[in-house]
N, C-alpha and C positions, 0 to 999 in steps of 0.2 A: 886680515890684511896686514902685511908687514910694513915696517918703516921704509923698506926698499920699494914695495909695491905702490905705495901712495905717490911718490914722485914720478913713477912710470905712468900711472894713470893721469896725473896732472899733465905730463908731457903729451899723452894721447889726447887729452881734452884740448890742449893748446893747438895741436895739429888739426884736430877735427874742427875746432872753431874757426881757425884760419881757412881751412879747406871749404867749410860751409859758406863763409863770406865771399870766397873767391870763385868757387866752382860748384860747391855742393858735394854730397856724398860723405859727410863726416861720420855717419853711422858705420861706414865700412872700416873705420879706425876704432871707434869706441866699442863696437860689439866684440871683435876678437880680443881687444885689450881686456875687457871684463871677463870673457871666457877664460883667457890665460891666467887671470887673477884668481880663478877657482870657482866662479859662478857657473851654474848650469845655463843653457842657452836661453831659456825663458826668463830667468832672473836677470841675465845680462841684458836682454832686450828691454825689460821693464826699467832697469836702472839707467840704461843708456837714454831712454826716452825722457826720464826725469832730469838727467844731467844736462841734456842739450836744450831743454825747454827754455831756460832764461835767455839764451842766445837767440832763440827763435823769436821771443817776445821783442827783444831790442831791435832785431832786424825788421820785423813787421812794423814796429812803432816808427822807425826811421823813414819808412817809405809810405806812411799812411796817407799822405796828401794825394797819392796817385791811385788809390784803390777805387774801383768802379764795379758796378754790377754789369751783368751781361744783358743781351737783348731780352726785354720783357722779364728779366729776372733780377730783382734788386740785390744789392750787396748784402742787405740785411737778411734776405732769404738765403743767400749763400752761407752767411754766418750761421744761421740756424741749422741748415742742413749739415754743415761741417761739425757743429757741436754735437748733434744727435749721432751722426755717423762715427765720429771719433769716440764717443762714449760707448757705442755698440761694439766697436773694434776692441776697445780696452776691456770690456766685460768678456768678450769672446776669448781674448788672450788669457785672462785670469782663469777661465773655466777649461782651458786647453791643458791636458796633462803635460807635465814637463818633458816626459819621454817622447810623446808624440810631437811636441814642438821641436825637440832636438832633431827628429827625423825630417821635419818640414823645413828647418832653417837653410840647408843647402839649396833647396828649390827656391826659397824666398830670396836668398842672396843672388842666385842665378837670374831670377826675374828682375830684381832691382838693378843688377849690373847691365842687363840687356836694355832696360828702360833708360838708364843713364847714358849708355853708349848711343842709343838711337836719338835721344834728346840732344846729345852733344854734337853728333856728327852725321846722323842720318836724315834728320828732318829738315825740310826747306820751306821757304815761304809759300811755294806753290802748293805744298800739301795742305796748308791752312786755307788756301783759297779754293781748294777742290771740294771741301765739305763744310757745311754749316750746321751746327746743332740748333735744334729748337730749344725753347725755354725748358720744356719737360725733359728733353734729352740731356741738356746741360745739368739740370737738377739731379737726374738719375745718375749721371756720370760722377758728379761731385759727391753724392752720397756714397757710392761704391768706393771712390778714392778715399773718402774720410774713414770708412770702415777699415780699409786696408791700412790707412795711416795710423789709426789707433791700435791696430793689431801688430804691424811690423814697421811700416813707414819708409823703407828704403825706396827711393825713386819717386816719392809723392810730388816733389817739386816739378819734375818734368811731366808727370801725368796731369797735374793741374794746369800747367802752362799750356799743354796741348789742348786740354778740354776748354779752357777759357778763351784761347785764341780761336778755336773752332766755333765758339759761341759768339764771336764777333768783337772781342776785346783787342785793342792794339797791344803789341808785345810789351811795351813799357807798363801799361796799366795792368796787363795780365800778370807780369812779374811781381809788381807791388801787391796785387790782390792775393796771389797765391802765397806770398810770405805771411800775410795776415791770416789767411785761412788755415795755413799749416800750423800757426801758433794756436788758433782756436781749436782745431781738432785735437791737437796734442794737449791742450789745456783740459779738455774733457777726459782724455785718457789719463793724464797726470793726476787729476782729482780722484780718479778711481784707484790708480796704482799707489797713491800715497798711503792707502790703508792696507796694502798688501804686505805680508811678512817677507815677500821675496825681494823687497827693495834693500839693496846694500847702501845704506845712507852715507857712510863714510866714503865709499868709492864714488858715489854720485856727487858728493861735495867736491872731491878732488878733481873729478872730470869736469864738473860744472864751472868751477873757478877757472880752470884752464881754458874751457871753451869760450867763456866770456872774454877773457884776455886775448885769446886767439881771434875772436871775432873782431875785436878792436884793431888788432894787428892786421887782419885781413882787409879791413876797410881802408887802412892806410896804404896797404900794398896793392890795392885794386888796380891802380893805373900804372903800376910798376912791374907787374909780373905777367908773363905770357899765359893767358887763361887756357889756351888750347893745350899747352903742355901739362897744365894741372889736370885738365879733364882726361888726357891720356893716362896720367898717373892714377887717377881715380878708377878708371876702367881696368887698368893693370892690377890694382889692388883687389878690385872686385873679382877678376878672373882668378887670381891666385887664391883668394879666400874661398871662392866656390870650389876650386879643385881640391884645396886642403880639407874643406868640410866634407866633400864627397869621399875623399880618400881616408880621412880620419874623423868619422862622425863624433860630435860632442856628446 
C-alpha cells in the first residue's frame, strides 16, 4: 500500500461511514476501493468487514434502548442465532477458494443491490401486514441472514428489517434491533477473520478510521440530507459496480 493509496482508502472509509449512517450500503464503496488497491476479492471482503465493524458497534450501541425480541422469540435468542450464523458464514468464506469467490462476487453484489433497491423503494407497510412469521420461521430467517452476513454482508440491514417487521416488531424497534444484530454477526466473523493472513491490516485501519469519522458526520447530517437521493446514489453505485464486475471480473 502506497502513501497515495492510504489517503484514498481513508476517503473511501469516510464516504462509507457517512453513507452507512444515512442510508446504508457502505460496503459498495469499501469493496471496490480495496480491490482497486490491489487485494483479491476475498481478501477485500474480509478486510472491509473488519474495517467497518467499529462503526457498526457504535451504531448498535447508540440505539440499544429500542432493541426488542420478536413474538415468542427473545432478543437474547436472536443474538445467539446471529452469533452462530455469523461465525458459520465467516468460516465458509475462509474455506472458499479466492478464485471461486472472485467469480461469485458479481452475483453477490447484484443480489445486494437488488435487496437494497427493494428495501429502499419497493417495500410498503402493506407488505409487512400481509405476512407474519412464526417464531421458528423468524429464527430460521435470522440464521440464514447471519450466515450470509458473515460470508458477504451486502444488504443484510434490509433483509433483517424485513424479517423482523414480518415477525411483528414495529419499524423503529426493528431498525434498532437489526443494527445490534448486524454488529453481533459481524463480531463473530471478525473474530475469525482476525487470524486470517488475508487481512490487510494497514488498509483496514485507514478505512476504519475514516468510517468511524464518517459515521459521526452522518449522524450530524441525518436531518439535513435528502435520504431518498442518497439511496438512489447507493443503488446507482451498486448497478455500476455489478456491471463493472461482470464486464471485468476481479
